[in-house]
C-alpha positions in Angstrom: 74.7 67.0 164.8 73.1 67.5 161.4 74.9 69.1 158.5 74.4 72.3 157.4 71.6 72.6 154.3 73.1 73.7 151.0 72.2 77.5 150.3 70.9 77.7 146.8 71.1 81.1 145.3 69.6 82.2 141.3 72.5 82.0 139.3 70.7 84.4 136.7 71.1 86.9 139.3 74.5 86.4 140.2 76.8 84.9 137.0 80.0 83.4 137.9 81.8 85.0 134.4 81.3 88.2 133.8 79.3 90.1 131.1 80.9 90.8 127.6 82.0 94.2 126.6 80.1 95.5 123.5 82.2 95.2 120.3 82.7 97.9 117.5 79.8 96.7 114.8 82.5 95.8 112.3 84.0 93.5 114.6 80.2 92.4 116.2 79.7 91.4 112.5 82.6 89.6 111.9 82.0 87.4 115.4 79.4 85.7 113.3 79.8 82.7 110.5 78.0 84.8 107.7 80.0 88.2 109.2 82.3 86.5 107.9 81.0 84.7 104.8 80.3 87.9 104.1 84.0 89.1 104.1 85.2 86.4 102.8 82.9 87.4 99.7 83.8 91.2 99.6 87.6 90.6 99.9 87.1 88.1 97.1 85.4 90.5 94.8 87.8 92.7 95.3 90.9 90.4 94.2 89.2 89.3 91.3 89.0 93.1 90.5 92.6 93.6 91.1 93.7 90.4 89.0 91.6 91.1 86.0 92.5 94.6 86.0 96.4 93.6 86.1 95.2 90.9 83.7 94.0 93.4 80.9 97.2 95.4 81.6 99.7 92.9 81.1 97.3 91.9 77.9 98.6 94.8 76.4 102.2 93.8 75.1 100.8 91.7 72.6 99.1 95.2 71.3 102.2 96.7 69.8 102.8 99.8 68.7 99.7 102.5 68.5 99.4 106.0 68.1 99.0 108.2 71.7 98.8 111.9 71.0 100.5 112.2 68.1 103.8 109.6 68.5 103.8 105.9 67.9 104.6 104.3 71.0 104.1 100.8 72.7 100.7 100.3 74.3 102.6 98.8 77.6 104.4 101.9 77.6 101.1 103.6 77.6 99.7 101.6 80.3 103.1 101.5 82.5 102.8 106.0 82.4 99.1 105.7 83.1 100.6 103.2 86.4 102.9 105.7 87.3 100.3 108.5 87.3 97.9 106.6 88.5 98.1 107.8 92.4 99.1 111.7 91.7 96.8 113.5 93.8 98.4 110.9 97.1 101.9 110.3 95.8 104.1 112.5 94.2 105.5 112.1 90.4 109.3 110.8 91.4 107.7 108.3 93.5 105.7 105.3 93.4 104.2 103.1 96.4 107.7 101.0 97.1 109.6 103.6 96.9 107.5 106.3 98.6 109.1 106.2 102.1 112.6 106.5 100.6 111.2 109.4 98.1 110.4 111.5 101.6 113.4 110.7 103.3 115.6 111.7 100.7 113.6 114.9 99.5 113.8 116.2 103.4 117.7 115.1 103.7 118.9 115.9 100.7 121.3 118.5 101.5 122.5 116.1 104.2 123.3 113.2 101.4 124.7 115.4 99.1 127.3 116.5 101.8 127.9 112.9 102.8 128.6 112.2 98.8 130.8 114.8 97.8 133.2 113.2 101.0 
């Protein structure tokens, strides 16, 4: 008895793997080497701007006393006040970025905390 011939099929018509899903635009760019280089360049420029702006702020330590709104004050204190009020439309005056969730908790539960502290 002769062996049965092997049936050949067109592999392009019947692929073994399922086709990949379409990826959203930002992730699609990041899949290529050029996209990764663009992401690295943009984030590097942002980090450089962050470092330079904080370096300029820290150099205000060496300026010393200046006149601000008719008062003599250290320039670094004026810079500190500027940083406190930088995100005022987003965050309340009494909170900074590190304590914001804690401030929200305290403001919502203030009466409970006062009752606990009185005991």
